[in-house]
N, CA, C and O atoms as a GROMACS GRO file, in nm:
protein
  288
    1MET      N    1  18.305   6.838   5.348
    1MET     CA    2  18.418   6.776   5.274
    1MET      C    3  18.484   6.682   5.362
    1MET      O    4  18.487   6.703   5.484
    2ASN      N    5  18.538   6.576   5.307
    2ASN     CA    6  18.629   6.473   5.348
    2ASN      C    7  18.733   6.453   5.287
    2ASN      O    8  18.720   6.458   5.165
    3LEU      N    9  18.870   6.423   5.337
    3LEU     CA   10  18.991   6.396   5.298
    3LEU      C   11  18.985   6.235   5.153
    3LEU      O   12  19.036   6.230   5.042
    4ILE      N   13  18.900   6.129   5.230
    4ILE     CA   14  18.933   6.027   5.148
    4ILE      C   15  18.868   5.980   5.036
    4ILE      O   16  18.884   5.870   4.984
    5GLY      N   17  18.798   6.063   5.003
    5GLY     CA   18  18.704   6.035   4.912
    5GLY      C   19  18.786   5.971   4.769
    5GLY      O   20  18.769   5.856   4.730
    6PRO      N   21  18.896   6.091   4.687
    6PRO     CA   22  18.928   6.012   4.620
    6PRO      C   23  19.028   5.897   4.595
    6PRO      O   24  19.057   5.834   4.493
    7ARG      N   25  19.080   5.891   4.744
    7ARG     CA   26  19.126   5.753   4.768
    7ARG      C   27  19.079   5.659   4.772
    7ARG      O   28  19.139   5.557   4.740
    8VAL      N   29  18.953   5.660   4.812
    8VAL     CA   30  18.825   5.557   4.794
    8VAL      C   31  18.828   5.518   4.657
    8VAL      O   32  18.872   5.411   4.614
    9ARG      N   33  18.773   5.623   4.583
    9ARG     CA   34  18.777   5.576   4.434
    9ARG      C   35  18.909   5.535   4.397
    9ARG      O   36  18.877   5.442   4.323
   10GLU      N   37  19.033   5.537   4.395
   10GLU     CA   38  19.140   5.525   4.354
   10GLU      C   39  19.135   5.388   4.378
   10GLU      O   40  19.123   5.312   4.282
   11ILE      N   41  19.145   5.331   4.529
   11ILE     CA   42  19.166   5.204   4.563
   11ILE      C   43  19.046   5.113   4.484
   11ILE      O   44  19.067   5.019   4.407
   12ARG      N   45  18.925   5.163   4.523
   12ARG     CA   46  18.832   5.073   4.459
   12ARG      C   47  18.845   5.062   4.334
   12ARG      O   48  18.878   4.945   4.317
   13GLU      N   49  18.836   5.130   4.202
   13GLU     CA   50  18.893   5.109   4.073
   13GLU      C   51  19.021   5.026   4.066
   13GLU      O   52  19.026   4.948   3.971
   14SER      N   53  19.104   5.028   4.132
   14SER     CA   54  19.241   4.934   4.135
   14SER      C   55  19.174   4.797   4.137
   14SER      O   56  19.212   4.701   4.071
   15LYS      N   57  19.071   4.798   4.219
   15LYS     CA   58  19.028   4.674   4.223
   15LYS      C   59  18.922   4.576   4.145
   15LYS      O   60  18.883   4.462   4.171
   16GLY      N   61  18.878   4.703   3.995
   16GLY     CA   62  18.816   4.669   3.950
   16GLY      C   63  18.665   4.680   3.996
   16GLY      O   64  18.591   4.632   3.910
   17TRP      N   65  18.615   4.716   4.077
   17TRP     CA   66  18.474   4.709   4.143
   17TRP      C   67  18.404   4.857   4.114
   17TRP      O   68  18.443   4.974   4.112
   18THR      N   69  18.302   4.798   4.098
   18THR     CA   70  18.177   4.938   4.114
   18THR      C   71  18.138   4.987   4.248
   18THR      O   72  18.172   4.929   4.352
   19GLN      N   73  18.059   5.107   4.244
   19GLN     CA   74  18.040   5.137   4.371
   19GLN      C   75  17.909   5.031   4.426
   19GLN      O   76  17.876   4.991   4.538
   20ASP      N   77  17.851   5.009   4.282
   20ASP     CA   78  17.749   4.905   4.396
   20ASP      C   79  17.821   4.740   4.466
   20ASP      O   80  17.757   4.655   4.527
   21GLU      N   81  17.924   4.739   4.440
   21GLU     CA   82  18.016   4.659   4.476
   21GLU      C   83  18.073   4.648   4.589
   21GLU      O   84  18.091   4.555   4.668
   22LEU      N   85  18.102   4.778   4.586
   22LEU     CA   86  18.178   4.849   4.730
   22LEU      C   87  18.043   4.884   4.811
   22LEU      O   88  18.056   4.860   4.931
   23ALA      N   89  17.939   4.927   4.781
   23ALA     CA   90  17.842   4.960   4.861
   23ALA      C   91  17.775   4.811   4.955
   23ALA      O   92  17.736   4.805   5.071
   24THR      N   93  17.782   4.699   4.842
   24THR     CA   94  17.759   4.578   4.884
   24THR      C   95  17.826   4.512   5.004
   24THR      O   96  17.774   4.481   5.111
   25ARG      N   97  17.948   4.499   4.965
   25ARG     CA   98  18.066   4.489   5.072
   25ARG      C   99  18.040   4.528   5.233
   25ARG      O  100  18.059   4.460   5.334
   26CYS      N  101  17.977   4.694   5.211
   26CYS     CA  102  18.021   4.780   5.304
   26CYS      C  103  17.846   4.748   5.404
   26CYS      O  104  17.827   4.759   5.525
   27ASN      N  105  17.761   4.714   5.310
   27ASN     CA  106  17.624   4.646   5.372
   27ASN      C  107  17.629   4.488   5.469
   27ASN      O  108  17.565   4.445   5.565
   28LEU      N  109  17.722   4.445   5.397
   28LEU     CA  110  17.781   4.307   5.450
   28LEU      C  111  17.838   4.282   5.578
   28LEU      O  112  17.848   4.185   5.652
   29LEU      N  113  17.886   4.448   5.581
   29LEU     CA  114  17.971   4.454   5.730
   29LEU      C  115  17.890   4.559   5.860
   29LEU      O  116  17.927   4.622   5.960
   30GLY      N  117  17.755   4.532   5.786
   30GLY     CA  118  17.646   4.630   5.888
   30GLY      C  119  17.600   4.753   5.882
   30GLY      O  120  17.494   4.788   5.934
   31TRP      N  121  17.717   4.868   5.789
   31TRP     CA  122  17.678   4.972   5.733
   31TRP      C  123  17.588   4.966   5.590
   31TRP      O  124  17.625   4.919   5.482
   32SER      N  125  17.406   5.052   5.639
   32SER     CA  126  17.380   5.060   5.521
   32SER      C  127  17.414   5.168   5.442
   32SER      O  128  17.387   5.283   5.476
   33ILE      N  129  17.457   5.148   5.362
   33ILE     CA  130  17.482   5.287   5.225
   33ILE      C  131  17.426   5.228   5.119
   33ILE      O  132  17.406   5.108   5.107
   34SER      N  133  17.396   5.331   5.025
   34SER     CA  134  17.358   5.339   4.879
   34SER      C  135  17.492   5.358   4.811
   34SER      O  136  17.593   5.407   4.860
   35ARG      N  137  17.480   5.321   4.716
   35ARG     CA  138  17.585   5.342   4.589
   35ARG      C  139  17.585   5.469   4.576
   35ARG      O  140  17.693   5.508   4.533
   36GLY      N  141  17.486   5.578   4.601
   36GLY     CA  142  17.454   5.720   4.584
   36GLY      C  143  17.505   5.755   4.692
   36GLY      O  144  17.572   5.855   4.668
   37THR      N  145  17.511   5.723   4.815
   37THR     CA  146  17.614   5.792   4.910
   37THR      C  147  17.743   5.772   4.909
   37THR      O  148  17.819   5.863   4.943
   38LEU      N  149  17.791   5.641   4.867
   38LEU     CA  150  17.927   5.624   4.804
   38LEU      C  151  18.012   5.715   4.740
   38LEU      O  152  18.125   5.755   4.768
   39GLY      N  153  17.912   5.746   4.623
   39GLY     CA  154  17.940   5.818   4.513
   39GLY      C  155  17.940   5.979   4.578
   39GLY      O  156  18.005   6.058   4.510
   40LYS      N  157  17.895   6.018   4.663
   40LYS     CA  158  17.894   6.138   4.740
   40LYS      C  159  18.019   6.114   4.808
   40LYS      O  160  18.066   6.222   4.844
   41ILE      N  161  18.072   6.044   4.832
   41ILE     CA  162  18.168   6.051   4.974
   41ILE      C  163  18.265   6.049   4.878
   41ILE      O  164  18.357   6.124   4.911
   42GLU      N  165  18.286   5.993   4.769
   42GLU     CA  166  18.417   5.986   4.669
   42GLU      C  167  18.417   6.116   4.624
   42GLU      O  168  18.515   6.190   4.626
   43ALA      N  169  18.276   6.153   4.570
   43ALA     CA  170  18.312   6.311   4.523
   43ALA      C  171  18.316   6.428   4.620
   43ALA      O  172  18.273   6.534   4.575
   44ARG      N  173  18.373   6.425   4.778
   44ARG     CA  174  18.403   6.482   4.864
   44ARG      C  175  18.290   6.575   4.878
   44ARG      O  176  18.314   6.695   4.894
   45VAL      N  177  18.145   6.520   4.874
   45VAL     CA  178  18.046   6.611   4.887
   45VAL      C  179  17.984   6.587   5.021
   45VAL      O  180  17.977   6.685   5.095
   46ARG      N  181  17.936   6.467   5.067
   46ARG     CA  182  17.916   6.384   5.222
   46ARG      C  183  18.030   6.363   5.305
   46ARG      O  184  18.112   6.280   5.263
   47ARG      N  185  18.048   6.405   5.385
   47ARG     CA  186  18.116   6.405   5.518
   47ARG      C  187  18.100   6.239   5.595
   47ARG      O  188  17.997   6.172   5.599
   48ILE      N  189  18.232   6.204   5.648
   48ILE     CA  190  18.246   6.084   5.713
   48ILE      C  191  18.263   6.053   5.827
   48ILE      O  192  18.354   6.115   5.882
   49THR      N  193  18.200   5.966   5.900
   49THR     CA  194  18.265   5.950   6.060
   49THR      C  195  18.371   5.886   6.048
   49THR      O  196  18.404   5.834   5.941
   50ASP      N  197  18.441   5.881   6.156
   50ASP     CA  198  18.571   5.783   6.178
   50ASP      C  199  18.520   5.625   6.179
   50ASP      O  200  18.591   5.538   6.129
   51ALA      N  201  18.400   5.598   6.235
   51ALA     CA  202  18.327   5.466   6.218
   51ALA      C  203  18.332   5.414   6.087
   51ALA      O  204  18.379   5.303   6.061
   52GLU      N  205  18.279   5.503   5.992
   52GLU     CA  206  18.277   5.506   5.854
   52GLU      C  207  18.386   5.469   5.790
   52GLU      O  208  18.387   5.388   5.698
   53VAL      N  209  18.492   5.531   5.839
   53VAL     CA  210  18.598   5.539   5.748
   53VAL      C  211  18.709   5.379   5.843
   53VAL      O  212  18.824   5.358   5.804
   54ALA      N  213  18.671   5.324   5.913
   54ALA     CA  214  18.700   5.217   5.960
   54ALA      C  215  18.609   5.108   5.858
   54ALA      O  216  18.683   5.037   5.789
   55LEU      N  217  18.481   5.087   5.841
   55LEU     CA  218  18.410   5.017   5.782
   55LEU      C  219  18.436   5.010   5.663
   55LEU      O  220  18.423   4.900   5.609
   56LEU      N  221  18.498   5.173   5.551
   56LEU     CA  222  18.496   5.122   5.458
   56LEU      C  223  18.624   5.082   5.391
   56LEU      O  224  18.632   5.033   5.278
   57ALA      N  225  18.769   5.123   5.511
   57ALA     CA  226  18.892   5.010   5.508
   57ALA      C  227  18.872   4.894   5.503
   57ALA      O  228  18.929   4.818   5.425
   58LYS      N  229  18.778   4.857   5.594
   58LYS     CA  230  18.759   4.713   5.595
   58LYS      C  231  18.701   4.635   5.466
   58LYS      O  232  18.736   4.523   5.430
   59ALA      N  233  18.604   4.717   5.405
   59ALA     CA  234  18.509   4.692   5.264
   59ALA      C  235  18.645   4.662   5.172
   59ALA      O  236  18.672   4.560   5.108
   60LEU      N  237  18.714   4.771   5.183
   60LEU     CA  238  18.834   4.767   5.059
   60LEU      C  239  18.971   4.683   5.070
   60LEU      O  240  19.058   4.661   4.986
   61GLU      N  241  18.957   4.638   5.224
   61GLU     CA  242  19.051   4.525   5.226
   61GLU      C  243  19.199   4.610   5.263
   61GLU      O  244  19.306   4.549   5.266
   62VAL      N  245  19.190   4.731   5.286
   62VAL     CA  246  19.314   4.824   5.333
   62VAL      C  247  19.299   4.837   5.479
   62VAL      O  248  19.202   4.799   5.545
   63ASP      N  249  19.416   4.899   5.526
   63ASP     CA  250  19.432   4.955   5.653
   63ASP      C  251  19.393   5.085   5.610
   63ASP      O  252  19.404   5.133   5.498
   64VAL      N  253  19.337   5.143   5.730
   64VAL     CA  254  19.279   5.271   5.724
   64VAL      C  255  19.394   5.400   5.698
   64VAL      O  256  19.372   5.512   5.653
   65SER      N  257  19.502   5.348   5.736
   65SER     CA  258  19.602   5.456   5.669
   65SER      C  259  19.593   5.476   5.542
   65SER      O  260  19.598   5.592   5.500
   66GLU      N  261  19.576   5.368   5.455
   66GLU     CA  262  19.584   5.360   5.312
   66GLU      C  263  19.494   5.484   5.275
   66GLU      O  264  19.528   5.560   5.184
   67LEU      N  265  19.399   5.499   5.336
   67LEU     CA  266  19.259   5.610   5.294
   67LEU      C  267  19.306   5.732   5.331
   67LEU      O  268  19.236   5.829   5.301
   68PHE      N  269  19.415   5.752   5.393
   68PHE     CA  270  19.494   5.897   5.393
   68PHE      C  271  19.596   5.890   5.327
   68PHE      O  272  19.660   5.990   5.359
   69ARG      N  273  19.658   5.828   5.245
   69ARG     CA  274  19.752   5.873   5.147
   69ARG      C  275  19.744   5.950   5.049
   69ARG      O  276  19.657   5.916   4.970
   70GLU      N  277  19.791   6.027   5.025
   70GLU     CA  278  19.816   6.115   4.909
   70GLU      C  279  19.776   6.058   4.794
   70GLU      O  280  19.820   5.946   4.768
   71GLU      N  281  19.664   6.138   4.681
   71GLU     CA  282  19.666   6.074   4.560
   71GLU      C  283  19.770   6.053   4.458
   71GLU      O  284  19.856   6.142   4.452
   72ARG      N  285  19.780   5.964   4.384
   72ARG     CA  286  19.884   5.962   4.291
   72ARG      C  287  19.851   6.001   4.146
   72ARG      O  288  19.940   6.000   4.060
   0.00000   0.00000   0.00000
């Protein structure tokens, strides 16, 4: 399980992005991730490394600390 999955989804949706769009942004940063894997992260099914958290934050255009904020 991971702590940030629901927050990733919340931020992504607030930007009006699909999972495909976020996966593409991650791929452009050098992290080869599929839409399906991103879905597993958001659903807390897949664990995520520190390096991946940093890449997700960069792709989402937020500070890493934003990913650990409580769900609203």
